[in-house]
C-alpha positions, 0 to 999 in steps of 0.5 A: 394289386388290380383295381376295377371300375364301371364306365357307360358307352354307346355300347354299354357298360364297360368295365375297366381294370388297372394296376393304378399306372396302367390298363390292363383290361377293357371288356364289354358287359357281355363279352367271351372272357370277361374279366378272365384275366383278374386274379379273386382279389381285385379291389373296385376302385373308380377314382384311378387318373388312369381310368379317368384318361381312358374314359376322356379317351373313349369320349373322343373315339366315341365322338369320331375322334382319331385317337392312338392306343399310344396315348394311354399307359397300356399292359395287357396280361398275356403270353409273349405271344399274344402280346405280340399280336395286340401290339400289331392290332394297335398299330393297325390305323383308324378306319382301315381293318386287316385281315387274320391271313395278313397278320399271320403272315407278317407275325410268321404264324397262323391265322388260328393261332392269330384268331385266339391272341385276338379273340383274348384281347383282354383291352378292347376297344382301345387294342382295336382288334374289332378291326380285324375280319376273314380273308375274305371280308367278311366280319367273323367272330368278335369277342364283343358280339358282332352287333358290337362290332359292327357299330365300332367298324362303322363308327370307324367309317368303315364299310360292311359287307352288306353296305358294299355293292 
């Protein structure tokens, strides 16, 4: 059984999904593929310990603290390839970025395949797909929207392309 809860954030409402012990999803309100990994029979349940832990983690993150994705029990549903990409993305340090091309070379894949996995990340913000950028430094797409990506990068002190120079 999967459970969901909604919490507020500086980016607006966030929807959490979990199995009672692990976080399985975190989506921004208008995110592409919003809640796409949930079965039809999920239940709303806001008082799960894992959701309280995620909310505390997010409060710290939005306050500018460098928290680790590995501080939380994560279980994103996906193919083995996608889970491998998400695991690698979770290793990108706070305040830094990595390009799709770099990820592809490191994981012996293609930028297109990496982009597909990144775009389908079901645990936004915590698995920091906002830290993945184009090889030329451009922000390119973000399932949560480019304004949210800019907000998150700015929060981490990462210069945006328009701010450089």
